[in-house]
FIKOL-836015 format. One record per residue (C-alpha): residue in one letter; z negated, y, x. Coordinates in nm, 2 decimals. Layout:
! FIKOL-836015
+----+--------+--------+--------+
! aa !     pz !     py !     px !
+----+--------+--------+--------+
!  A !      Z !      Y !      X !
...
+----+--------+--------+--------+
! end
This chain:
! FIKOL-836015
+----+--------+--------+--------+
! aa !     pz !     py !     px !
+----+--------+--------+--------+
!  M !  -5.22 !   3.28 !  -2.59 !
!  R !  -5.13 !   3.10 !  -2.27 !
!  L !  -5.12 !   2.73 !  -2.19 !
!  C !  -5.42 !   2.78 !  -1.96 !
!  D !  -5.62 !   2.92 !  -2.25 !
!  L !  -5.53 !   2.61 !  -2.47 !
!  K !  -5.63 !   2.37 !  -2.19 !
!  Q !  -5.98 !   2.50 !  -2.20 !
!  K !  -6.02 !   2.42 !  -2.57 !
!  E !  -6.16 !   2.10 !  -2.70 !
!  V !  -5.97 !   1.92 !  -2.98 !
!  I !  -6.19 !   1.80 !  -3.27 !
!  N !  -6.07 !   1.60 !  -3.57 !
!  C !  -6.19 !   1.75 !  -3.90 !
!  R !  -6.17 !   1.42 !  -4.08 !
!  D !  -6.45 !   1.24 !  -3.89 !
!  G !  -6.58 !   1.50 !  -3.65 !
!  E !  -6.45 !   1.30 !  -3.35 !
!  R !  -6.40 !   1.48 !  -3.02 !
!  L !  -6.05 !   1.39 !  -2.91 !
!  G !  -6.05 !   1.57 !  -2.57 !
!  Y !  -5.89 !   1.87 !  -2.42 !
!  V !  -5.52 !   1.98 !  -2.45 !
!  C !  -5.34 !   1.86 !  -2.14 !
!  D !  -4.98 !   1.95 !  -2.23 !
!  L !  -4.75 !   2.10 !  -2.49 !
!  D !  -4.42 !   1.99 !  -2.64 !
!  F !  -4.18 !   2.27 !  -2.76 !
!  D !  -3.83 !   2.31 !  -2.89 !
!  V !  -3.61 !   2.43 !  -2.61 !
!  N !  -3.37 !   2.62 !  -2.84 !
!  T !  -3.63 !   2.82 !  -3.02 !
!  G !  -3.93 !   2.82 !  -2.78 !
!  I !  -4.16 !   2.71 !  -3.07 !
!  I !  -4.45 !   2.47 !  -2.99 !
!  T !  -4.40 !   2.15 !  -3.18 !
!  H !  -4.69 !   1.93 !  -3.05 !
!  I !  -5.00 !   1.94 !  -2.85 !
!  I !  -5.08 !   1.65 !  -2.62 !
!  V !  -5.44 !   1.52 !  -2.56 !
!  P !  -5.52 !   1.23 !  -2.33 !
!  G !  -5.63 !   0.92 !  -2.52 !
!  P !  -5.95 !   0.72 !  -2.48 !
!  C !  -6.03 !   0.55 !  -2.15 !
!  K !  -5.97 !   0.18 !  -2.13 !
!  I !  -6.28 !   0.00 !  -2.01 !
!  W !  -6.63 !   0.16 !  -1.99 !
!  G !  -6.48 !   0.50 !  -1.95 !
!  I !  -6.40 !   0.45 !  -1.58 !
!  I !  -6.05 !   0.29 !  -1.58 !
!  G !  -5.75 !   0.52 !  -1.65 !
!  R !  -5.58 !   0.60 !  -1.97 !
!  D !  -5.25 !   0.46 !  -2.10 !
!  Q !  -5.24 !   0.63 !  -2.44 !
!  E !  -5.23 !   0.99 !  -2.56 !
!  Y !  -5.26 !   1.18 !  -2.88 !
!  I !  -4.94 !   1.36 !  -2.97 !
!  I !  -5.05 !   1.59 !  -3.25 !
!  S !  -4.80 !   1.79 !  -3.45 !
!  Y !  -4.86 !   2.17 !  -3.45 !
!  N !  -4.86 !   2.15 !  -3.83 !
!  C !  -5.18 !   1.94 !  -3.82 !
!  I !  -5.37 !   2.22 !  -3.65 !
!  K !  -5.61 !   2.38 !  -3.90 !
!  Q !  -5.77 !   2.64 !  -3.69 !
!  I !  -5.78 !   2.76 !  -3.33 !
!  G !  -6.12 !   2.90 !  -3.24 !
!  T !  -6.26 !   3.06 !  -2.92 !
!  D !  -6.35 !   2.72 !  -2.77 !
!  V !  -6.22 !   2.45 !  -3.01 !
!  I !  -5.90 !   2.35 !  -3.19 !
!  L !  -5.96 !   2.18 !  -3.53 !
!  V !  -5.70 !   1.92 !  -3.64 !
!  D !  -5.67 !   1.71 !  -3.95 !
!  I !  -5.52 !   1.37 !  -3.85 !
!  E !  -5.56 !   1.00 !  -3.88 !
!  A !  -5.63 !   0.94 !  -3.51 !
!  E !  -5.48 !   0.59 !  -3.50 !
!  K !  -5.14 !   0.71 !  -3.62 !
!  F !  -5.11 !   0.98 !  -3.35 !
!  L !  -5.23 !   0.77 !  -3.06 !
!  V !  -4.92 !   0.65 !  -2.87 !
!  R !  -4.86 !   0.48 !  -2.54 !
!  S !  -4.79 !   0.73 !  -2.26 !
!  P !  -4.43 !   0.72 !  -2.15 !
!  Y !  -4.54 !   0.81 !  -1.79 !
!  I !  -4.74 !   0.49 !  -1.72 !
+----+--------+--------+--------+
! end
């Protein structure tokens, strides 16, 4: 599977059925080449029109299943929502 294939999949939290968004980036170990985290943009700030300053950094171990069009994760969303280092 390629990054472009993952970017087309929506990430959904199994705990509450919340749609988190689409994969925007991956984090991987440079030495082994193994994916360690998937990164999903966080919620918009105001009324869904002003930019985002947070993102979900989800450990690859939290992924329960990768389907044809969705990725199911099992997380406490608040714990994985972090301020984006690029803003």
